[in-house]
VMD Tcl script that draws the C-alpha trace (Angstrom):
set ca {
  {0.00 0.00 0.00}
  {1.37 3.38 -1.02}
  {1.88 5.88 1.77}
  {3.04 9.47 1.95}
  {6.27 8.20 3.51}
  {6.94 5.87 0.55}
  {6.27 8.67 -1.92}
  {8.56 11.03 0.01}
  {11.33 8.43 0.12}
  {11.09 7.74 -3.60}
  {11.07 11.44 -4.56}
  {13.63 12.45 -1.93}
  {11.53 15.04 -0.13}
  {9.89 15.30 3.28}
  {6.52 13.79 4.09}
  {5.29 17.33 4.74}
  {6.14 18.30 1.17}
  {4.28 15.29 -0.19}
  {1.29 16.10 2.01}
  {1.24 19.73 0.84}
  {1.35 18.65 -2.80}
  {-1.28 15.91 -2.48}
  {-3.62 18.20 -0.56}
  {-3.03 21.03 -3.03}
  {-1.93 23.38 -0.24}
  {-0.13 26.63 -0.89}
  {3.57 26.04 -0.28}
  {6.98 26.74 -1.72}
  {7.43 23.62 -3.79}
  {8.93 23.85 -7.25}
  {6.84 22.81 -10.22}
  {9.33 20.01 -10.94}
  {9.07 18.61 -7.40}
  {5.30 18.87 -7.47}
  {5.19 17.01 -10.79}
  {7.52 14.28 -9.43}
  {5.40 13.83 -6.30}
  {2.21 13.53 -8.36}
  {3.86 11.16 -10.84}
  {5.18 8.85 -8.10}
  {1.81 8.97 -6.30}
  {0.09 7.87 -9.52}
  {2.65 5.17 -10.24}
  {2.27 3.75 -6.72}
  {-1.53 4.00 -7.01}
  {-1.66 6.20 -3.90}
  {-5.05 6.74 -2.26}
  {-5.54 8.76 0.93}
  {-6.21 6.85 4.13}
  {-9.77 7.99 4.78}
  {-9.75 6.81 8.39}
  {-6.72 8.97 9.13}
  {-8.27 11.89 7.28}
  {-11.49 11.55 9.27}
  {-9.57 11.63 12.54}
  {-7.49 14.65 11.60}
  {-10.34 16.67 10.08}
  {-12.95 15.55 12.64}
  {-15.34 14.82 9.76}
  {-16.97 11.60 8.66}
  {-17.21 12.45 4.95}
  {-20.63 10.81 5.09}
  {-24.10 12.22 4.51}
  {-27.12 10.44 5.94}
  {-30.36 10.08 4.03}
  {-33.19 9.73 6.51}
  {-36.34 8.05 5.21}
  {-39.54 7.27 7.12}
  {-40.06 3.54 7.17}
  {-43.36 3.04 5.40}
  {-44.25 1.13 2.26}
  {-45.89 4.22 0.76}
  {-42.61 6.13 0.63}
  {-40.77 3.29 -1.10}
  {-43.38 3.28 -3.86}
  {-42.79 7.02 -4.44}
  {-41.31 7.30 -7.96}
  {-39.34 10.41 -6.99}
  {-37.41 8.60 -4.28}
  {-35.08 6.79 -6.67}
  {-34.32 10.06 -8.48}
  {-33.56 11.79 -5.18}
  {-31.26 8.96 -4.08}
  {-29.47 8.88 -7.45}
  {-28.93 12.66 -7.44}
  {-27.70 12.64 -3.83}
  {-25.24 9.86 -4.64}
  {-23.88 11.71 -7.67}
  {-23.38 14.97 -5.77}
  {-21.81 13.38 -2.71}
  {-19.52 11.09 -4.72}
  {-18.24 14.08 -6.72}
  {-17.17 15.61 -3.41}
  {-15.61 12.41 -2.00}
  {-18.47 11.83 0.44}
  {-20.37 8.62 1.06}
  {-24.06 8.12 1.70}
  {-25.65 6.11 4.44}
  {-29.34 5.23 4.42}
  {-31.10 5.71 7.75}
  {-34.68 4.68 8.40}
  {-37.09 6.24 10.84}
  {-39.99 4.40 12.39}
  {-42.68 6.93 13.21}
  {-41.28 9.61 15.51}
  {-38.69 7.33 17.16}
  {-35.47 9.34 17.12}
  {-33.24 6.76 18.87}
  {-31.45 5.91 15.64}
  {-31.10 9.60 14.76}
  {-29.65 10.42 18.19}
  {-27.27 7.44 18.04}
  {-26.06 8.44 14.58}
  {-25.63 12.08 15.58}
  {-24.02 11.32 18.92}
  {-21.42 9.08 17.31}
  {-20.74 11.72 14.62}
  {-21.39 9.15 11.91}
  {-22.55 11.81 9.47}
  {-21.65 15.39 8.64}
  {-25.17 16.20 7.49}
  {-28.58 14.68 6.83}
  {-31.02 14.78 3.94}
  {-34.57 14.28 5.20}
  {-36.60 12.49 2.54}
  {-40.29 11.69 3.02}
  {-39.93 12.28 6.75}
  {-43.19 13.14 8.45}
  {-42.09 15.35 11.32}
  {-45.29 17.07 12.45}
  {-43.94 17.81 15.91}
  {-40.44 18.77 14.66}
  {-38.95 16.00 16.80}
  {-36.42 14.95 14.15}
  {-35.45 18.54 13.34}
  {-35.04 19.35 17.05}
  {-32.88 16.27 17.52}
  {-30.61 17.24 14.63}
  {-30.40 20.83 15.83}
  {-29.47 19.72 19.36}
  {-26.64 17.62 17.95}
  {-25.49 20.43 15.58}
  {-26.05 18.27 12.51}
  {-26.89 20.30 9.39}
  {-29.86 19.02 7.42}
  {-32.09 19.74 4.45}
  {-35.62 18.58 3.76}
  {-36.57 17.25 0.33}
}
mol new
graphics top color blue
foreach p $ca { graphics top sphere $p radius 0.5 }
foreach p [lrange $ca 0 end-1] q [lrange $ca 1 end] { graphics top cylinder $p $q radius 0.2 }
display resetview
């Protein structure tokens, strides 16, 4: 598995330099060195360690899609379009999607997901939240959300 350390060793630069180049940070690295780092990274098939990135950035790089658990919603023809569009947008930004289901107004799963910081945001799809219980839960946990 390719690592920043292996790339740095092969190019003859520090791991910090490799990190700056791979993260496209502003730094004083020559164009030649930058090109070498990127070439070696490609040749070694380098991919960032997402677990390490999540720890450092304190982000999950995951968006939750919350759907009320009811047969009527799964028959909704718009649901597949919403899911497809959400997947395209999140994938383009290196985020993943996780599907969360809600039974009635039971927010246990929402609170568990929010408390564990499993998602950076939530898309509420076909969620019936007459009493704003789900919205209140997300607000209390500082989880951004949108309703579709």
